[in-house]
Biopython code that builds the backbone (N, CA, C, O; Angstrom):
import numpy as np
from Bio.PDB.StructureBuilder import StructureBuilder

atoms = [
    (1, "MET", "N", (202.886, 92.378, -298.502)),
    (1, "MET", "CA", (201.622, 91.512, -298.456)),
    (1, "MET", "C", (200.566, 92.829, -299.283)),
    (1, "MET", "O", (200.516, 94.005, -298.924)),
    (2, "ALA", "N", (199.716, 92.136, -300.577)),
    (2, "ALA", "CA", (198.985, 92.948, -301.437)),
    (2, "ALA", "C", (197.586, 93.894, -300.557)),
    (2, "ALA", "O", (196.849, 93.307, -299.764)),
    (3, "LEU", "N", (197.475, 94.930, -300.780)),
    (3, "LEU", "CA", (196.600, 96.070, -300.067)),
    (3, "LEU", "C", (195.245, 95.498, -300.033)),
    (3, "LEU", "O", (194.226, 95.900, -299.473)),
    (4, "SER", "N", (195.472, 94.469, -300.759)),
    (4, "SER", "CA", (193.648, 94.147, -300.755)),
    (4, "SER", "C", (193.685, 93.151, -300.241)),
    (4, "SER", "O", (192.544, 92.813, -299.927)),
    (5, "ASP", "N", (194.895, 91.980, -299.778)),
    (5, "ASP", "CA", (194.651, 91.469, -298.614)),
    (5, "ASP", "C", (193.655, 92.388, -296.918)),
    (5, "ASP", "O", (192.505, 92.237, -296.506)),
    (6, "TYR", "N", (194.723, 93.200, -296.445)),
    (6, "TYR", "CA", (194.140, 94.084, -295.538)),
    (6, "TYR", "C", (192.631, 94.007, -295.439)),
    (6, "TYR", "O", (192.261, 94.121, -294.271)),
    (7, "THR", "N", (191.476, 93.822, -296.462)),
    (7, "THR", "CA", (190.135, 94.029, -296.680)),
    (7, "THR", "C", (189.506, 92.956, -295.723)),
    (7, "THR", "O", (190.205, 91.955, -295.570)),
    (8, "GLY", "N", (188.234, 92.989, -295.010)),
    (8, "GLY", "CA", (187.818, 92.394, -294.229)),
    (8, "GLY", "C", (188.368, 91.960, -292.996)),
    (8, "GLY", "O", (187.845, 91.062, -292.335)),
    (9, "GLN", "N", (189.787, 92.782, -292.533)),
    (9, "GLN", "CA", (190.186, 92.417, -291.256)),
    (9, "GLN", "C", (189.943, 93.389, -290.071)),
    (9, "GLN", "O", (189.986, 94.613, -289.943)),
    (10, "SER", "N", (189.709, 92.493, -289.377)),
    (10, "SER", "CA", (188.989, 93.700, -287.951)),
    (10, "SER", "C", (190.232, 93.355, -286.872)),
    (10, "SER", "O", (190.666, 92.232, -286.614)),
    (11, "PRO", "N", (190.691, 94.669, -286.301)),
    (11, "PRO", "CA", (191.330, 94.548, -285.621)),
    (11, "PRO", "C", (190.576, 94.467, -284.204)),
    (11, "PRO", "O", (189.590, 95.113, -283.851)),
    (12, "THR", "N", (191.606, 93.098, -283.185)),
    (12, "THR", "CA", (191.078, 92.727, -282.134)),
    (12, "THR", "C", (190.175, 93.764, -281.165)),
    (12, "THR", "O", (190.862, 94.718, -280.800)),
    (13, "GLY", "N", (188.918, 93.793, -280.711)),
    (13, "GLY", "CA", (188.702, 94.514, -279.701)),
    (13, "GLY", "C", (188.005, 95.317, -280.220)),
    (13, "GLY", "O", (187.614, 96.238, -279.503)),
    (14, "ARG", "N", (187.603, 95.286, -281.571)),
    (14, "ARG", "CA", (186.823, 96.737, -282.248)),
    (14, "ARG", "C", (185.995, 96.096, -283.637)),
    (14, "ARG", "O", (186.511, 95.512, -284.590)),
    (15, "GLU", "N", (184.438, 96.433, -283.396)),
    (15, "GLU", "CA", (183.591, 96.555, -284.418)),
    (15, "GLU", "C", (183.954, 96.751, -285.463)),
    (15, "GLU", "O", (183.138, 96.647, -286.379)),
    (16, "ASP", "N", (185.476, 97.153, -285.779)),
    (16, "ASP", "CA", (185.404, 98.043, -287.259)),
    (16, "ASP", "C", (185.919, 96.618, -288.392)),
    (16, "ASP", "O", (186.545, 95.583, -288.162)),
    (17, "THR", "N", (185.330, 97.165, -289.598)),
    (17, "THR", "CA", (186.032, 95.963, -290.614)),
    (17, "THR", "C", (186.458, 96.563, -291.486)),
    (17, "THR", "O", (185.790, 97.456, -292.007)),
    (18, "ILE", "N", (188.123, 96.142, -292.049)),
    (18, "ILE", "CA", (188.632, 97.620, -293.251)),
    (18, "ILE", "C", (188.056, 97.144, -294.387)),
    (18, "ILE", "O", (188.257, 95.951, -294.615)),
    (19, "VAL", "N", (187.317, 97.828, -295.247)),
    (19, "VAL", "CA", (186.267, 97.175, -296.399)),
    (19, "VAL", "C", (187.346, 97.834, -297.595)),
    (19, "VAL", "O", (187.371, 97.334, -298.719)),
    (20, "ARG", "N", (187.941, 98.622, -297.349)),
    (20, "ARG", "CA", (189.016, 99.574, -298.637)),
    (20, "ARG", "C", (190.396, 99.890, -298.436)),
    (20, "ARG", "O", (190.262, 100.855, -297.684)),
    (21, "VAL", "N", (191.852, 99.723, -298.612)),
    (21, "VAL", "CA", (193.029, 100.576, -298.609)),
    (21, "VAL", "C", (193.601, 100.307, -300.059)),
    (21, "VAL", "O", (193.910, 99.274, -300.653)),
    (22, "VAL", "N", (193.621, 101.794, -300.427)),
    (22, "VAL", "CA", (194.239, 102.188, -300.872)),
    (22, "VAL", "C", (194.965, 103.514, -301.624)),
    (22, "VAL", "O", (194.499, 104.648, -301.508)),
    (23, "PRO", "N", (196.316, 103.172, -302.505)),
    (23, "PRO", "CA", (196.606, 104.368, -302.585)),
    (23, "PRO", "C", (196.117, 105.416, -302.879)),
    (23, "PRO", "O", (195.311, 105.442, -303.810)),
    (24, "HIS", "N", (196.471, 106.664, -302.140)),
    (24, "HIS", "CA", (195.556, 107.906, -302.240)),
    (24, "HIS", "C", (196.595, 109.127, -302.455)),
    (24, "HIS", "O", (197.695, 109.241, -301.916)),
    (25, "ARG", "N", (195.845, 110.212, -303.580)),
    (25, "ARG", "CA", (196.787, 111.492, -303.332)),
    (25, "ARG", "C", (195.846, 112.390, -303.332)),
    (25, "ARG", "O", (195.474, 112.477, -304.502)),
    (26, "LEU", "N", (195.199, 113.171, -302.623)),
    (26, "LEU", "CA", (194.670, 114.266, -303.291)),
    (26, "LEU", "C", (195.397, 115.584, -303.777)),
    (26, "LEU", "O", (196.366, 115.962, -303.117)),
    (27, "TRP", "N", (194.923, 116.450, -305.096)),
    (27, "TRP", "CA", (194.518, 117.095, -305.518)),
    (27, "TRP", "C", (194.143, 117.955, -305.468)),
    (27, "TRP", "O", (193.232, 117.843, -306.289)),
    (28, "ARG", "N", (194.060, 119.406, -304.918)),
    (28, "ARG", "CA", (193.252, 120.409, -304.892)),
    (28, "ARG", "C", (193.542, 121.607, -305.281)),
    (28, "ARG", "O", (193.657, 122.436, -304.378)),
    (29, "PRO", "N", (193.696, 121.960, -306.353)),
    (29, "PRO", "CA", (194.153, 123.439, -306.555)),
    (29, "PRO", "C", (194.289, 124.565, -305.190)),
    (29, "PRO", "O", (193.239, 124.641, -304.553)),
    (30, "GLY", "N", (195.513, 125.499, -304.629)),
    (30, "GLY", "CA", (195.157, 125.780, -304.128)),
    (30, "GLY", "C", (194.466, 125.551, -302.613)),
    (30, "GLY", "O", (194.245, 126.410, -301.758)),
    (31, "ASP", "N", (194.157, 123.892, -302.559)),
    (31, "ASP", "CA", (194.182, 123.565, -301.036)),
    (31, "ASP", "C", (194.823, 122.932, -300.220)),
    (31, "ASP", "O", (195.197, 121.996, -300.927)),
    (32, "GLU", "N", (195.154, 122.783, -299.428)),
    (32, "GLU", "CA", (196.461, 122.065, -298.749)),
    (32, "GLU", "C", (195.398, 120.900, -297.572)),
    (32, "GLU", "O", (195.401, 120.905, -296.341)),
    (33, "ARG", "N", (194.926, 120.380, -298.122)),
    (33, "ARG", "CA", (194.475, 119.586, -296.481)),
    (33, "ARG", "C", (195.446, 118.668, -295.644)),
    (33, "ARG", "O", (196.198, 117.895, -296.236)),
    (34, "ILE", "N", (195.434, 118.741, -294.447)),
    (34, "ILE", "CA", (196.338, 118.549, -293.762)),
    (34, "ILE", "C", (195.532, 117.286, -293.115)),
    (34, "ILE", "O", (194.337, 117.577, -293.057)),
    (35, "GLU", "N", (195.806, 115.918, -292.588)),
    (35, "GLU", "CA", (195.310, 114.998, -291.688)),
    (35, "GLU", "C", (196.238, 114.160, -290.987)),
    (35, "GLU", "O", (197.406, 114.010, -291.345)),
    (36, "PRO", "N", (195.868, 113.774, -290.281)),
    (36, "PRO", "CA", (196.946, 112.620, -289.201)),
    (36, "PRO", "C", (197.235, 112.021, -289.447)),
    (36, "PRO", "O", (196.350, 111.718, -290.247)),
    (37, "CYS", "N", (198.350, 110.838, -289.579)),
    (37, "CYS", "CA", (198.514, 109.795, -289.674)),
    (37, "CYS", "C", (198.111, 108.923, -288.710)),
    (37, "CYS", "O", (198.828, 108.888, -287.710)),
    (38, "ALA", "N", (196.705, 107.871, -288.750)),
    (38, "ALA", "CA", (195.981, 107.114, -287.315)),
    (38, "ALA", "C", (197.474, 106.181, -286.616)),
    (38, "ALA", "O", (197.418, 105.715, -285.478)),
    (39, "TYR", "N", (198.250, 106.087, -287.163)),
    (39, "TYR", "CA", (199.036, 104.975, -286.392)),
    (39, "TYR", "C", (200.049, 106.278, -285.528)),
    (39, "TYR", "O", (200.031, 106.308, -284.297)),
    (40, "SER", "N", (200.800, 107.188, -286.247)),
    (40, "SER", "CA", (202.037, 107.768, -285.908)),
    (40, "SER", "C", (201.158, 109.107, -285.241)),
    (40, "SER", "O", (201.829, 109.746, -284.431)),
    (41, "GLY", "N", (199.826, 109.593, -285.457)),
    (41, "GLY", "CA", (199.653, 111.298, -285.333)),
    (41, "GLY", "C", (200.181, 112.126, -286.265)),
    (41, "GLY", "O", (199.715, 113.189, -286.675)),
    (42, "GLU", "N", (201.645, 111.322, -286.720)),
    (42, "GLU", "CA", (202.318, 112.639, -287.461)),
    (42, "GLU", "C", (201.286, 113.291, -288.623)),
    (42, "GLU", "O", (200.190, 112.804, -288.902)),
    (43, "ASP", "N", (201.812, 114.382, -289.184)),
    (43, "ASP", "CA", (200.860, 115.195, -289.586)),
    (43, "ASP", "C", (201.204, 114.654, -291.473)),
    (43, "ASP", "O", (202.293, 114.671, -292.046)),
    (44, "ILE", "N", (199.837, 114.221, -292.045)),
    (44, "ILE", "CA", (200.024, 114.019, -293.684)),
    (44, "ILE", "C", (199.716, 114.857, -294.544)),
    (44, "ILE", "O", (198.858, 115.622, -294.103)),
    (45, "ARG", "N", (200.068, 115.114, -295.760)),
    (45, "ARG", "CA", (199.404, 116.416, -296.587)),
    (45, "ARG", "C", (199.021, 115.271, -297.394)),
    (45, "ARG", "O", (199.605, 114.211, -297.619)),
    (46, "LEU", "N", (197.700, 115.815, -297.847)),
    (46, "LEU", "CA", (197.035, 114.623, -298.349)),
    (46, "LEU", "C", (197.375, 115.195, -300.161)),
    (46, "LEU", "O", (196.238, 115.398, -300.587)),
    (47, "SER", "N", (198.006, 115.397, -300.890)),
    (47, "SER", "CA", (198.440, 116.046, -301.635)),
    (47, "SER", "C", (199.768, 115.227, -302.171)),
    (47, "SER", "O", (200.204, 115.270, -303.321)),
    (48, "GLU", "N", (200.393, 114.350, -300.893)),
    (48, "GLU", "CA", (201.727, 113.863, -300.978)),
    (48, "GLU", "C", (200.760, 111.784, -301.114)),
    (48, "GLU", "O", (199.689, 111.385, -300.657)),
    (49, "LYS", "N", (201.558, 111.256, -301.716)),
    (49, "LYS", "CA", (201.205, 109.341, -301.315)),
    (49, "LYS", "C", (201.128, 109.299, -300.459)),
    (49, "LYS", "O", (201.939, 109.733, -299.641)),
    (50, "HIS", "N", (200.147, 108.772, -300.251)),
    (50, "HIS", "CA", (199.813, 107.953, -298.947)),
    (50, "HIS", "C", (198.697, 106.756, -299.092)),
    (50, "HIS", "O", (198.605, 106.186, -300.179)),
    (51, "LEU", "N", (197.811, 106.359, -297.952)),
    (51, "LEU", "CA", (197.114, 105.155, -297.694)),
    (51, "LEU", "C", (196.225, 105.637, -297.137)),
    (51, "LEU", "O", (196.388, 106.267, -296.093)),
    (52, "LEU", "N", (194.490, 105.370, -297.978)),
    (52, "LEU", "CA", (193.352, 106.076, -297.521)),
    (52, "LEU", "C", (192.994, 104.152, -296.745)),
    (52, "LEU", "O", (193.370, 103.102, -297.266)),
    (53, "VAL", "N", (192.322, 104.277, -295.645)),
    (53, "VAL", "CA", (191.977, 102.850, -295.193)),
    (53, "VAL", "C", (190.292, 103.509, -294.576)),
    (53, "VAL", "O", (190.105, 104.549, -293.943)),
    (54, "VAL", "N", (189.200, 102.429, -295.057)),
    (54, "VAL", "CA", (188.284, 103.041, -295.218)),
    (54, "VAL", "C", (187.861, 101.524, -294.488)),
    (54, "VAL", "O", (188.128, 100.400, -294.913)),
    (55, "LEU", "N", (187.109, 101.904, -293.244)),
    (55, "LEU", "CA", (186.480, 101.190, -291.641)),
    (55, "LEU", "C", (185.719, 101.814, -292.052)),
    (55, "LEU", "O", (185.642, 102.970, -292.468)),
    (56, "GLU", "N", (184.641, 100.412, -291.850)),
    (56, "GLU", "CA", (182.949, 100.255, -291.299)),
    (56, "GLU", "C", (183.070, 99.755, -290.095)),
    (56, "GLU", "O", (183.971, 99.094, -289.577)),
    (57, "ARG", "N", (181.726, 100.273, -289.573)),
    (57, "ARG", "CA", (180.933, 100.119, -287.882)),
    (57, "ARG", "C", (179.155, 100.180, -288.241)),
    (57, "ARG", "O", (178.537, 101.241, -288.329)),
    (58, "ASP", "N", (178.605, 98.962, -288.396)),
    (58, "ASP", "CA", (177.353, 99.029, -288.532)),
    (58, "ASP", "C", (176.680, 99.582, -289.413)),
    (58, "ASP", "O", (175.466, 99.702, -289.246)),
    (59, "GLY", "N", (177.374, 100.107, -290.701)),
    (59, "GLY", "CA", (177.046, 100.547, -291.612)),
    (59, "GLY", "C", (177.563, 101.770, -292.179)),
    (59, "GLY", "O", (177.411, 102.219, -293.315)),
    (60, "VAL", "N", (178.456, 102.415, -290.792)),
    (60, "VAL", "CA", (178.542, 103.802, -291.110)),
    (60, "VAL", "C", (180.131, 103.492, -291.463)),
    (60, "VAL", "O", (180.648, 102.524, -290.905)),
    (61, "ARG", "N", (180.837, 104.216, -292.289)),
    (61, "ARG", "CA", (181.871, 104.122, -292.751)),
    (61, "ARG", "C", (182.829, 105.531, -292.535)),
    (61, "ARG", "O", (182.224, 106.544, -292.184)),
    (62, "GLU", "N", (184.196, 105.606, -292.722)),
    (62, "GLU", "CA", (185.198, 106.531, -291.295)),
    (62, "GLU", "C", (186.332, 105.826, -292.462)),
    (62, "GLU", "O", (186.415, 104.682, -292.910)),
    (63, "ARG", "N", (187.218, 107.196, -292.735)),
    (63, "ARG", "CA", (188.402, 107.191, -293.561)),
    (63, "ARG", "C", (189.613, 107.425, -292.558)),
    (63, "ARG", "O", (189.611, 108.297, -291.690)),
    (64, "MET", "N", (190.187, 106.926, -292.691)),
    (64, "MET", "CA", (191.979, 107.064, -292.214)),
    (64, "MET", "C", (192.817, 107.329, -292.806)),
    (64, "MET", "O", (192.757, 107.397, -294.034)),
    (65, "TYR", "N", (193.742, 107.536, -292.202)),
    (65, "TYR", "CA", (194.927, 108.086, -293.428)),
    (65, "TYR", "C", (196.148, 107.345, -293.020)),
    (65, "TYR", "O", (196.425, 107.507, -291.832)),
    (66, "PHE", "N", (196.981, 106.546, -293.715)),
    (66, "PHE", "CA", (198.444, 106.259, -292.967)),
    (66, "PHE", "C", (199.100, 106.721, -293.904)),
    (66, "PHE", "O", (198.620, 106.937, -295.017)),
    (67, "ARG", "N", (200.936, 107.051, -293.399)),
    (67, "ARG", "CA", (201.886, 107.762, -294.326)),
    (67, "ARG", "C", (202.287, 106.202, -295.343)),
    (67, "ARG", "O", (202.534, 106.216, -296.549)),
    (68, "ASP", "N", (202.264, 105.241, -294.649)),
    (68, "ASP", "CA", (202.572, 103.865, -295.764)),
    (68, "ASP", "C", (201.963, 102.447, -294.996)),
    (68, "ASP", "O", (201.294, 102.147, -294.007)),
    (69, "GLU", "N", (202.649, 101.808, -296.120)),
    (69, "GLU", "CA", (201.350, 100.134, -295.605)),
    (69, "GLU", "C", (201.827, 99.649, -294.076)),
    (69, "GLU", "O", (201.153, 99.077, -293.220)),
    (70, "ARG", "N", (203.658, 100.212, -294.018)),
    (70, "ARG", "CA", (203.797, 99.982, -292.761)),
    (70, "ARG", "C", (203.818, 100.344, -291.597)),
    (70, "ARG", "O", (204.134, 99.861, -290.510)),
    (71, "SER", "N", (203.274, 101.648, -292.139)),
    (71, "SER", "CA", (202.193, 102.230, -290.080)),
    (71, "SER", "C", (200.835, 101.652, -290.143)),
    (71, "SER", "O", (200.112, 101.655, -289.147)),
    (72, "LEU", "N", (200.305, 100.951, -291.741)),
    (72, "LEU", "CA", (198.785, 100.278, -291.183)),
    (72, "LEU", "C", (199.005, 99.205, -290.570)),
    (72, "LEU", "O", (198.366, 98.874, -289.571)),
    (73, "ALA", "N", (199.924, 98.530, -291.077)),
    (73, "ALA", "CA", (200.642, 96.838, -290.726)),
    (73, "ALA", "C", (201.405, 97.237, -288.990)),
    (73, "ALA", "O", (202.039, 96.353, -288.413)),
    (74, "ALA", "N", (201.253, 98.388, -288.460)),
    (74, "ALA", "CA", (202.216, 98.482, -287.445)),
    (74, "ALA", "C", (200.666, 98.662, -286.717)),
    (74, "ALA", "O", (200.352, 98.046, -285.698)),
    (75, "TRP", "N", (200.111, 99.249, -287.154)),
    (75, "TRP", "CA", (198.075, 100.025, -286.292)),
    (75, "TRP", "C", (197.886, 99.083, -286.491)),
    (75, "TRP", "O", (198.647, 98.708, -285.599)),
    (76, "LEU", "N", (197.410, 97.887, -287.016)),
    (76, "LEU", "CA", (196.994, 96.608, -287.076)),
    (76, "LEU", "C", (197.745, 96.061, -286.327)),
    (76, "LEU", "O", (196.982, 95.791, -285.400)),
    (77, "GLU", "N", (198.932, 95.606, -285.982)),
    (77, "GLU", "CA", (199.534, 94.705, -285.430)),
    (77, "GLU", "C", (199.189, 95.179, -283.572)),
    (77, "GLU", "O", (198.761, 94.354, -282.764)),
    (78, "GLU", "N", (199.572, 97.009, -283.135)),
    (78, "GLU", "CA", (199.235, 97.454, -281.757)),
    (78, "GLU", "C", (197.804, 96.994, -281.774)),
    (78, "GLU", "O", (197.661, 96.407, -280.702)),
    (79, "ASN", "N", (196.875, 96.965, -282.318)),
    (79, "ASN", "CA", (195.146, 97.174, -281.727)),
    (79, "ASN", "C", (195.211, 95.782, -281.748)),
    (79, "ASN", "O", (194.614, 95.640, -280.681)),
    (80, "GLU", "N", (195.503, 94.391, -282.172)),
    (80, "GLU", "CA", (195.432, 93.163, -281.691)),
    (80, "GLU", "C", (195.767, 92.731, -280.630)),
    (80, "GLU", "O", (195.473, 91.624, -280.178)),
    (81, "ARG", "N", (196.411, 93.552, -280.129)),
    (81, "ARG", "CA", (197.088, 93.302, -278.138)),
    (81, "ARG", "C", (195.857, 93.341, -277.517)),
    (81, "ARG", "O", (195.778, 93.227, -276.294)),
]
sb = StructureBuilder()
sb.init_structure("model")
sb.init_model(0)
sb.init_chain("A")
sb.init_seg("    ")
for serial, (resi, resn, name, xyz) in enumerate(atoms, 1):
    if name == "N":
        sb.init_residue(resn, " ", resi, " ")
    sb.init_atom(name, np.array(xyz, "f"), 0.0, 1.0, " ", f" {name:<3s}", serial, name[0])
structure = sb.get_structure()
């Protein structure tokens, strides 16, 4: 599936809508930022390739990070139950 195909999806039972999914890599010399994968909770070094997902609810946007597309697809499937 193309990453753009995730745009507009809303996990069932949530008011959030995916407005953006892009490959991401945050590189800042001397600064190592780590965030949890929204699916597995595993630490992701944002200097390494990952997916950035932007959700919107009532005009407020939230960034989420996923290790890869499999993690994003599993998260969507899990939240549709």
